[in-house]
Each structure stands twice: as C-alpha cells, then as structure tokens.
C-alpha positions in Angstrom: -49.0 -122.3 1.2 -48.0 -125.9 0.7 -44.8 -127.3 -1.0 -43.7 -128.6 -4.3 -43.1 -132.4 -4.7 -40.7 -134.2 -6.9 -42.4 -135.5 -10.0 -39.5 -136.3 -12.3 -35.8 -137.2 -12.1 -33.4 -138.0 -15.0 -30.6 -136.5 -17.2 -29.9 -135.1 -20.6 -29.1 -137.6 -23.4 -26.9 -136.7 -26.3 -29.6 -137.5 -28.8 -32.0 -135.0 -27.0 -29.6 -132.1 -27.8 -29.6 -129.8 -30.9 -26.9 -128.2 -33.0 -26.3 -125.7 -30.2 -25.1 -128.5 -27.9 -27.9 -128.2 -25.3 -31.2 -129.8 -24.6 -33.7 -129.2 -27.4 -36.9 -127.3 -26.4 -39.1 -130.2 -27.6 -37.4 -132.5 -25.0 -37.8 -129.9 -22.3 -41.5 -130.1 -22.8 -41.5 -133.9 -23.1 -39.9 -134.0 -19.6 -42.5 -131.5 -18.3 -45.3 -133.8 -19.7 -43.9 -136.7 -17.7 -43.9 -134.3 -14.7 -47.6 -133.6 -15.3 -48.4 -137.3 -15.0 -46.5 -137.3 -11.7 -48.3 -134.3 -10.4 -51.7 -135.6 -11.5 -51.0 -138.7 -9.4 -50.2 -136.5 -6.4 -53.5 -134.8 -6.9 -55.3 -138.1 -6.7 -55.4 -138.8 -10.5 -53.1 -141.8 -10.8 -53.7 -143.4 -14.2 -55.2 -140.2 -15.7 -53.1 -140.6 -18.8 -53.8 -144.3 -19.3 -55.9 -145.5 -22.3 -58.8 -146.6 -20.0 -58.8 -143.3 -18.0 -62.2 -141.6 -17.6 -60.8 -138.2 -16.7 -57.5 -136.5 -17.5 -55.7 -133.2 -17.6 -55.6 -131.4 -20.9 -53.0 -128.8 -21.5 -54.5 -125.5 -22.7 -51.3 -123.5 -22.6 -47.8 -123.3 -21.3 -45.5 -120.5 -20.3 -41.9 -121.6 -20.3 -38.7 -119.9 -19.1 -35.4 -121.3 -20.1 -33.0 -120.1 -17.5 -29.8 -122.1 -17.6 -28.5 -124.5 -20.3 -28.8 -128.2 -19.8 -26.0 -130.0 -21.7 -25.4 -133.7 -22.4 -25.1 -135.8 -19.2 -26.5 -133.1 -16.9 -28.5 -134.6 -14.0 -31.9 -132.9 -13.6 -34.7 -133.0 -11.0 -38.2 -131.6 -11.5 -40.7 -130.6 -8.8 -44.3 -129.6 -9.3 -47.0 -127.7 -7.5 -50.3 -125.8 -7.9 -50.3 -122.1 -8.4 -54.1 -121.7 -8.5 -57.2 -123.8 -9.1 -60.5 -122.7 -10.7 -63.8 -124.5 -11.1 -62.5 -127.0 -13.7 -59.0 -125.7 -14.6 -55.7 -125.0 -12.8 -52.4 -123.3 -13.3 -49.6 -125.7 -12.3 -45.9 -125.1 -12.1 -43.0 -127.3 -12.8 -39.4 -126.4 -11.8 -36.6 -128.2 -13.6 -33.4 -127.8 -11.7 -29.8 -128.8 -12.0 -28.3 -131.0 -9.2 -26.7 -127.7 -7.9 -30.3 -126.4 -7.3 -30.0 -123.8 -10.0 -33.1 -123.5 -12.1 -32.8 -124.8 -15.7 -36.3 -124.2 -16.8 -39.8 -123.5 -15.5 -43.2 -124.4 -16.9 -46.4 -122.7 -15.9 -49.0 -125.0 -17.3 -52.7 -124.2 -17.6 -54.7 -127.5 -17.6 -58.4 -128.4 -17.8 -59.8 -131.2 -15.7 -61.7 -133.0 -18.4 -63.3 -136.2 -19.7 -60.5 -138.3 -21.4 -62.2 -139.1 -24.7 -64.1 -135.9 -25.7 -62.2 -133.3 -23.6 -65.2 -131.9 -21.9 -64.2 -129.9 -18.8 -66.0 -130.6 -15.5 -65.5 -129.4 -11.9 -62.7 -130.7 -9.6 -63.9 -133.0 -6.8 -63.5 -131.9 -3.2 -60.8 -134.5 -2.5 -58.6 -133.1 -5.3 -59.2 -129.5 -4.1 -58.0 -130.5 -0.6 -54.9 -132.2 -2.0 -54.2 -129.1 -4.2 -54.1 -126.9 -1.1 -51.2 -129.0 0.3 -49.4 -128.6 -3.1 -50.0 -124.9 -3.6 -46.9 -122.8 -4.0 -46.0 -119.3 -5.3 -44.3 -118.8 -8.7 -40.6 -118.1 -8.0 -39.4 -114.7 -9.4 -37.1 -116.4 -11.9 -40.0 -118.4 -13.2 -42.4 -115.5 -13.7 -43.3 -114.1 -17.1 -40.8 -111.5 -18.2 -41.0 -110.6 -21.9 -44.1 -112.6 -22.8 -47.6 -111.6 -21.5 -50.0 -114.1 -19.9 -53.2 -112.2 -20.5 -56.1 -113.9 -22.3 -55.7 -114.0 -26.1 -58.3 -113.9 -28.8 -56.2 -115.3 -31.6 -56.3 -113.8 -35.1 -54.5 -116.8 -36.6 -55.8 -118.3 -39.8 -54.4 -119.4 -43.1 -56.1 -116.5 -45.0 -54.7 -114.0 -42.4 -51.2 -115.4 -42.7 -51.4 -115.0 -46.5 -52.7 -111.5 -46.1 -49.8 -110.5 -43.8 -47.2 -112.4 -45.9 -46.3 -114.7 -43.1 -44.1 -117.4 -44.7 -44.6 -121.2 -44.4 -41.9 -122.6 -42.2 -43.0 -126.2 -41.8 -45.5 -128.6 -43.2 -46.4 -132.1 -42.4 -49.0 -134.5 -40.9 -49.8 -136.1 -37.6 -48.9 -139.8 -37.4 -50.4 -142.4 -35.1 -47.2 -142.4 -33.0 -47.5 -138.6 -32.5 -50.7 -139.0 -30.5 -51.4 -139.7 -26.8 -53.5 -142.5 -25.4 -56.7 -140.5 -26.3 -55.7 -139.8 -29.9 -54.7 -136.2 -29.5 -51.4 -134.9 -30.8 -48.9 -134.9 -27.9 -48.1 -131.5 -26.4 -44.3 -131.8 -26.8 -44.6 -132.4 -30.5 -46.1 -128.9 -31.1 -42.9 -127.5 -29.6 -40.8 -129.8 -31.6 -42.5 -128.6 -34.8 -41.7 -125.0 -33.8 -38.1 -125.8 -33.1 -37.6 -127.6 -36.4 -38.9 -124.6 -38.3 -36.4 -122.1 -37.0 -33.9 -122.5 -39.9 -36.8 -121.5 -42.2 -37.8 -118.7 -40.0 -34.3 -117.2 -40.2 -34.2 -118.0 -43.9 -30.4 -118.5 -43.9 -29.7 -115.4 -41.8 -28.2 -115.4 -38.3 -30.5 -114.3 -35.6 -28.1 -111.5 -34.6 -27.5 -110.4 -38.2 -23.7 -110.0 -37.6 -21.2 -111.7 -40.0 -18.4 -111.7 -37.5 -17.1 -115.1 -38.5 -17.3 -116.4 -35.0 -19.2 -119.4 -33.9 -22.7 -118.2 -33.0 -26.0 -119.9 -32.3 -29.4 -119.2 -31.1 -31.5 -120.0 -28.0 -35.0 -119.5 -26.7 -35.3 -117.7 -23.4 -39.1 -117.7 -23.0 -42.1 -119.3 -24.8 -45.9 -119.1 -24.6 -47.7 -122.0 -26.3 -51.5 -121.9 -26.6 -53.5 -124.9 -27.8 -56.7 -124.0 -29.7 -57.7 -127.4 -31.1 -56.2 -130.9 -31.1 -54.9 -132.5 -34.3 -55.4 -136.3 -34.6 -53.7 -139.0 -36.6 -54.0 -138.1 -40.3 -54.6 -134.4 -39.8 -52.3 -132.1 -41.7 -50.2 -129.3 -40.2 -48.9 -126.1 -41.7 -46.7 -123.7 -39.7 -46.5 -120.0 -40.5 -43.9 -118.1 -38.6 -42.0 -114.8 -38.5 -40.3 -112.1 -36.5 -42.7 -109.8 -34.7 -40.4 -107.4 -32.8 -37.5 -107.2 -30.4 -34.6 -105.0 -29.5 -30.8 -105.2 -29.6 -30.8 -108.0 -27.0 -33.6 -110.3 -28.2 -36.0 -111.0 -31.1 -39.7 -111.9 -30.7 -40.9 -114.7 -33.0 -44.6 -115.6 -33.5 -45.8 -118.9 -34.8 -49.2 -120.1 -36.1 -49.8 -123.8 -36.4 -52.6 -124.2 -38.9 -54.9 -126.8 -40.5 -54.1 -126.3 -44.2 -57.4 -127.9 -45.2 -59.8 -125.7 -43.1 -57.5 -122.8 -42.6 -58.2 -122.8 -38.8 -55.5 -122.7 -36.1 -54.4 -125.7 -34.1 -52.4 -123.5 -31.9 -50.2 -120.3 -31.6 -47.0 -119.5 -29.9 -44.7 -116.6 -29.1 -41.0 -116.9 -28.2 -38.2 -114.7 -27.1 -34.9 -115.7 -28.8 -31.3 -114.5 -28.6 -28.0 -115.1 -30.3 -25.1 -116.4 -28.3 -21.5 -117.1 -28.7 -21.0 -120.9 -28.8 -17.5 -120.6 -27.3 -18.3 -118.4 -24.3 -22.0 -119.4 -24.1 -22.8 -115.7 -23.6 -25.6 -113.7 -25.2 -24.7 -111.4 -28.2 -26.1 -107.9 -28.4 -26.9 -106.6 -31.9 -24.9 -103.8 -33.4 -26.8 -100.8 -34.7 -26.5 -102.1 -38.3 -27.6 -105.6 -37.3 -30.6 -104.3 -35.4 -31.7 -102.2 -38.4 -31.5 -105.3 -40.5 -33.5 -107.4 -38.0 -36.1 -104.7 -37.6 -36.6 -104.6 -41.4 -37.6 -108.3 -41.3 -40.4 -107.8 -38.7 -43.8 -108.6 -40.1 -46.2 -105.8 -39.2 -49.4 -107.0 -37.6 -48.2 -110.5 -36.7 -49.4 -111.3 -33.1 -50.8 -114.3 -31.3 
C-alpha cells in the first residue's frame, strides 16, 4: 500500500454555509473537485482540466460520507489516494479533515480516464499505473458505505416513470455557460447544488422529523450517492423529481432523479440519507412513533435509483 497526499487546503467561508449554519453539500463537492485536479496532477495528469487538455478524468459517480460538521471559519485539509484502478477507470478517495485530524467528509469518486472533448474512455498508460501504486490506500472504516449501497445500478429514472409513480417536481431550471467546465459539461458540484436547493420542496413545508416540538430543528445529510448518466451542456434544461423512499426512526432516505424535460431521459440520479437535528445541541433527533408513522406515509412506493 502507498499513502495519501495532500491535494487541497483551505477553510469554510460564511457564504458557503446554509441555513443550518454549516458548510453546504454543494461546496463540499466543489472542494472535492479541486482535490481531484490535485490528485490528477499527482498521477501525472497536470493540466488535465485545462481547456487545451487532450485527456481528463470524468466523474461517473461519488459516494460521500458527511461525518462531522464544518462551520464558518473552520480550517480544513484534504488528502487523496487511489483505492483501485481498472483498465480505463479508477476509484479514488478524498478525505477532508479538520485541523484536529477528525474526518469531516469523505468522497469515494469513480472516474473514467477519457478524451477531454468527447469523453471517450481509454486505457491508463503504464507510467500512471506505476504512480497509482504509490498512491494506493485502503478506505478508512469511517469513510466506507454505511446506509447506501455501491453495487452497479441500472436506473429506472425517466420523466414518464416519475409521473407514473407520482414523484413530485422539486426543481426546474437550465444550464448556463458559467455552470460548465472547460469542456462544456455541467460541473459536478452543481448537480449536488441542485439537489440541495430542492430540499424545501421535497419536504413540502414539513419538518424532516415530523415533530412539532417548537424547538429549533434542522436537517443534515449523512451520506450520498450521486451517479452521472449523461452530461448537460449550456442551454440544456433540467427537471428534478425527488421524494422520500424509506427510512426508520433515525434517518430518512431520499431519492432524486435529475431529468431532461425535453427528452424525458435522466441526466443523473442520487440517493441520500438525511436526519433531523437540534440546532442548539447539534445532536440528531430520533422520530417519535407518531412522527415515524407520518414520515412512512409520505414514502413513494417503487422509487429507487
């Protein structure tokens, strides 16, 4: 085994935080994308994300664990490494830590080694494989998948299927030129940002925990899996269909389909594990029997990735 290398260092800005007072999930992913550029350079692909690059790394999916809050002003350090490498793909891992060394979040990122302009995957060269060996590390237990599976998915997502199941529209918009990377594809972090922005519509005015205790409560994601199925470009439209798909008294499972409203085909799908927590104590809230029954009644049968 090799060792992880530092690929990013920075802190949490106030404007990167949401109504819960902690780093918004979209900005977590934005920092991980900067880390990907750093790890690509360590693999011998410096400049892989520049406009004139001939080859790059395309994110196929991410598994994210949010372990400890990152609040305004918090200094953070990210290290990256290789979990495994296939013929033309690789599973990479990024570990975002507080200055204390405690893990804030982890990102298992499946990438394709591909041509920059048309996204055609092709084999890794021998020199990159040799470098990957020196960067190979194991996934730490606290970064492993817990409530979200990592098995291959054959997605059922489509606009017609969403309408059949009664999955509500939770966001709608379009891709602007500034939303795209150097190769014209929608930036990875903006998919997460769209999901995050949709949550008030997913909850439809209800608290995640269903309790009307009068206390200050909020919500937080503990785990995410995002799968990219196609890449929107500037001018393409987006429609998000989302809903609760299960859970228990501790957490709720939410499933999201990001769709092309013109063709009905999916741009990507995601599954998240969310909890309610007390904004004063910053502790998770467990649902009462009544609240659990109410939450279970809102689950959309048949809604999966």
